C-alpha positions in Angstrom: -142.9 -169.9 -106.2 -141.1 -173.2 -105.7 -138.6 -175.0 -107.9 -139.9 -178.2 -109.5 -137.6 -181.2 -109.7 -140.0 -183.5 -111.5 -140.7 -184.0 -115.1 -143.6 -185.0 -117.4 -141.7 -188.3 -118.1 -142.7 -189.4 -114.6 -146.3 -188.5 -115.1 -145.8 -185.3 -113.1 -146.3 -182.0 -114.9 -145.2 -178.8 -113.3 -147.8 -176.1 -114.0 -147.3 -172.4 -113.7 -149.8 -169.6 -113.1 -148.8 -165.9 -113.6 -150.8 -163.6 -111.4 -150.0 -159.9 -112.1 -151.3 -156.4 -112.0 -152.0 -154.6 -115.2 -151.7 -151.0 -116.3 -152.8 -148.9 -119.3 -149.6 -149.5 -121.3 -150.1 -152.7 -123.3 -146.4 -153.2 -124.0 -145.6 -153.1 -120.3 -148.3 -155.7 -119.6 -147.1 -158.1 -122.3 -143.5 -157.7 -121.2 -144.6 -158.4 -117.6 -146.5 -161.5 -118.6 -143.5 -162.8 -120.7 -141.2 -162.2 -117.7 -143.7 -164.2 -115.6 -143.6 -167.1 -118.1 -139.8 -167.0 -117.9 -139.8 -167.1 -114.1 -142.2 -170.1 -114.2 -140.2 -171.9 -116.7 -137.0 -171.3 -114.7 -138.7 -172.8 -111.7 -139.6 -175.9 -113.8 -143.0 -175.2 -115.2 -143.9 -177.0 -118.4 -147.4 -175.5 -118.9 -147.9 -171.8 -118.0 -151.3 -170.0 -117.9 -151.8 -166.3 -117.9 -154.8 -164.4 -116.4 -157.8 -163.3 -118.4 -157.1 -160.5 -120.9 -153.6 -160.1 -119.5 -152.5 -157.6 -122.1 -154.5 -154.6 -120.8 -156.7 -153.2 -118.1 -160.0 -155.1 -117.8 -162.0 -153.4 -120.6 -165.6 -154.2 -119.5 -166.2 -151.9 -116.6 -168.0 -149.5 -119.0 -169.5 -149.7 -122.5 -167.0 -147.8 -124.6 -166.7 -148.3 -128.3 -163.1 -147.0 -128.3 -162.1 -150.2 -126.4 -162.6 -152.3 -129.5 -159.4 -150.9 -130.9 -157.5 -153.0 -128.3 -158.6 -156.2 -130.0 -156.3 -158.3 -132.2 -156.6 -161.1 -134.7 -155.3 -164.6 -133.9 -152.5 -165.0 -134.9 -151.6 -161.4 -134.2 -148.9 -159.4 -132.5 -149.5 -160.7 -128.9 -150.0 -164.3 -129.8 -146.8 -164.1 -131.9 -144.8 -162.9 -128.9 -146.4 -165.7 -126.8 -145.5 -168.2 -129.5 -141.9 -167.0 -129.6 -141.6 -167.3 -125.8 -143.2 -170.8 -125.7 -140.7 -172.0 -128.4 -137.7 -170.3 -126.8 -138.4 -171.7 -123.3 -139.9 -175.1 -124.4 -143.1 -174.6 -122.5 -146.8 -174.7 -123.3 -148.5 -171.3 -122.9 -152.1 -170.4 -122.4 -152.9 -166.8 -123.2 -156.2 -164.9 -123.0 -156.8 -162.5 -125.9 -159.4 -159.9 -126.9 -160.0 -161.4 -130.3 -161.1 -159.5 -133.4 -162.5 -162.2 -135.5 -164.2 -160.0 -138.1 -165.7 -156.5 -138.3 -168.3 -156.4 -135.5 -167.5 -159.9 -134.2 -165.2 -160.0 -131.1 -164.5 -162.8 -128.7 -162.9 -163.4 -125.3 -160.5 -166.1 -126.5 -157.9 -168.3 -125.0 -155.1 -169.5 -127.2 -153.0 -172.6 -126.5 -149.5 -172.6 -127.8 -147.4 -175.8 -127.8 -143.6 -176.0 -127.1 -142.7 -175.4 -130.7 -144.8 -172.1 -130.8 -147.6 -173.5 -132.9 -151.2 -172.7 -132.1 -152.6 -176.0 -130.8 -156.0 -174.5 -130.6 -158.3 -171.8 -129.4 -161.3 -171.7 -127.0 -163.8 -168.9 -127.2 -165.5 -168.0 -124.0 -169.0 -169.5 -124.0 -170.7 -167.8 -121.0 -170.7 -164.1 -121.3 -171.7 -162.1 -118.2 -173.5 -158.8 -117.9 -173.1 -157.7 -114.3 -172.2 -154.3 -112.7 -168.7 -153.4 -114.0 -168.6 -156.7 -116.0 -170.4 -155.5 -119.2 -169.0 -158.3 -121.4 -172.0 -158.7 -123.5 -171.3 -155.3 -125.0 -167.9 -156.5 -126.3 -167.9 -160.3 -126.8 -169.9 -162.6 -129.0 -170.5 -166.0 -127.2 -168.1 -168.7 -128.3 -169.1 -171.1 -131.0 -166.4 -173.8 -130.8 -167.9 -175.7 -127.9 -166.0 -177.1 -125.0 -162.6 -178.4 -126.0 -159.3 -179.8 -124.8 -155.9 -179.8 -126.6 -153.2 -182.4 -126.8 -149.9 -180.7 -125.9 -146.4 -182.0 -125.4 -146.9 -182.5 -121.6 -150.6 -183.1 -121.1 -154.1 -182.9 -122.6 -155.4 -179.6 -121.3 -158.8 -177.9 -121.3 -159.4 -174.2 -121.1 -162.5 -172.3 -120.0 -162.6 -168.6 -119.2 -163.7 -166.8 -116.0 -167.5 -166.7 -116.0 -167.4 -170.3 -117.4 -166.1 -171.4 -114.1 -169.5 -171.2 -112.5 -171.1 -173.7 -114.8 -170.7 -177.5 -114.0 -171.8 -178.4 -117.5 -168.8 -176.6 -119.0 -166.3 -178.4 -116.7 -168.0 -181.7 -117.3 -168.0 -181.4 -121.1 -164.4 -180.3 -121.2 -163.4 -183.2 -119.0 -165.2 -185.6 -121.2 -163.0 -184.5 -124.1 -160.1 -186.0 -122.2 -158.8 -183.0 -120.4 -156.3 -183.8 -117.6 -155.9 -180.2 -116.3 -158.6 -177.6 -116.7 -157.3 -174.0 -116.8 -159.4 -170.9 -116.0 -157.8 -167.6 -117.0 -159.8 -165.3 -114.8 -160.5 -161.6 -113.9 -162.6 -161.6 -110.8 -162.7 -159.1 -107.9 -164.8 -157.1 -105.5 -167.2 -154.4 -106.4 -167.0 -151.1 -104.5 -168.5 -151.3 -101.1 -169.0 -155.1 -101.1 -165.7 -156.4 -99.8 -166.2 -155.8 -96.1 -169.6 -157.5 -95.9 -169.5 -160.0 -98.7 -165.9 -160.4 -99.7 -165.0 -163.6 -97.9 -168.2 -165.3 -98.9 -167.8 -164.3 -102.6 -164.2 -165.6 -102.7 -165.1 -168.8 -100.9 -167.9 -169.5 -103.4 -165.6 -168.9 -106.4 -162.9 -171.3 -105.1 -165.4 -173.9 -103.9 -167.1 -174.0 -107.3 -163.9 -174.9 -109.1 -162.8 -177.3 -106.4 -166.1 -179.1 -107.0 -165.3 -179.4 -110.7 -162.0 -181.1 -109.8 -163.8 -183.6 -107.6 -166.7 -184.3 -109.9 -164.5 -184.9 -112.9 -161.4 -186.3 -111.3 -159.0 -183.8 -112.8 -156.7 -180.9 -111.9 -158.2 -177.4 -112.0 -156.0 -174.3 -112.2 -157.2 -170.7 -112.0 -155.0 -167.7 -112.9 -156.6 -164.5 -111.6 -155.4 -161.0 -111.9 -154.6 -158.7 -109.0 -154.6 -155.1 -108.1 -157.2 -152.3 -108.3 -158.4 -151.1 -111.7 -160.8 -148.2 -111.6 -163.6 -149.4 -109.3 -162.7 -153.1 -109.3 -160.3 -154.7 -106.8 -159.2 -158.0 -108.2 -158.6 -160.6 -105.5 -155.7 -162.7 -106.9 -155.6 -165.9 -105.0 -154.7 -168.0 -108.1 -154.7 -171.6 -107.2 -154.4 -175.2 -108.3 -156.7 -178.0 -107.0 -156.0 -181.7 -107.3 -158.5 -184.4 -108.4 -159.8 -184.6 -104.8 -160.5 -180.9 -104.7 -157.6 -180.1 -102.3 -155.8 -176.8 -102.8 -152.2 -177.6 -103.7 -151.2 -174.0 -103.7 -153.0 -170.7 -103.3 -151.3 -167.4 -104.3 -151.5 -164.2 -102.3 -154.4 -161.8 -102.6 -152.3 -158.7 -102.2 -149.8 -158.7 -105.1 -148.3 -160.5 -108.0 -147.0 -164.0 -107.7 -145.8 -166.7 -110.0 -147.1 -170.1 -108.9 -145.5 -173.4 -109.9 -147.2 -176.6 -108.8 -146.5 -180.3 -109.6 -149.6 -182.0 -111.0 -149.2 -185.8 -110.8 -151.4 -187.1 -113.7 -151.3 -190.6 -112.3 -153.6 -189.3 -109.6 -156.4 -188.9 -112.1 -156.8 -192.6 -112.6 -156.6 -193.2 -108.9 -159.3 -190.6 -108.1 -161.6 -191.8 -110.8 -161.4 -195.5 -109.8 -161.9 -194.7 -106.1 -164.6 -192.0 -106.7 -166.2 -193.4 -110.0 -168.5 -190.5 -110.7 -167.9 -190.8 -114.5 -168.6 -194.5 -114.4 -171.9 -194.1 -112.6 -173.4 -191.2 -114.6 -176.9 -192.0 -115.9 -176.3 -190.6 -119.4 -179.7 -192.1 -120.4 -181.5 -189.9 -117.9 -180.0 -186.4 -118.5 -181.7 -185.3 -121.8 -183.7 -182.6 -119.9 -180.5 -180.8 -119.1 -180.7 -179.2 -122.6 -183.9 -177.4 -121.5 -183.8 -173.9 -119.9 -186.2 -174.9 -117.1 -188.4 -177.8 -116.3 -192.0 -176.5 -115.9 -194.1 -178.9 -113.9 
């Protein structure tokens, strides 16, 4: 973690990522996250993002009806604590919540809280995986709010969640809403027995995909991943921020918790987009077929 000496008034926004390990006790996890927000704010961060479902162990390693009891409404107890912290510290906070929307309808939801503690908006995870130890389709209804960005005190920010990060369409549509920084609360790690053979390749693919979103859209991309071993999954940490040219500004460790604070110069977005004018040169008249599942010839 580094101390930031710049401010949003200069076009530079210090961004914080809280990478932490979780345990079964929800109160401990929430307290740990709030402490991380405090550390980031003390180091100068103006926007702080927590990892995916930071308030508990990752619930989707098995299909267990009892886990639905962990869900909360929004607003609810956890978002209220985040709101109080955002207001007290004068920072924007992005928190990832297991949302209980209605009986039988649950979402994997990111909430954006502005500096006065108000809910600026929510994003419900659109792409829901169903992979070994990532049985999210059992728990989460796909999002129905579309891809969004939110005007906050310090920047217009977009939020997608974990599995969304593999889809260029999600990043592009979020960028087209005016997002300057795209955040990905994340819970990704290695399956048992795969790390030695495939671990480096899997991590590189994950990071490369998001760096490509930064390049293609001329924006900052920030991923806050969890760390530590939970049951069979070893989460690989390595939270990072990439600039509009896809360069890694800072990458956290893989082996433990870390609070990352990185200066994001929003003036670089205009520079990147005028030198690499990918948005200008899009052939929007030729992309209608993207709404089809597959193009049968």
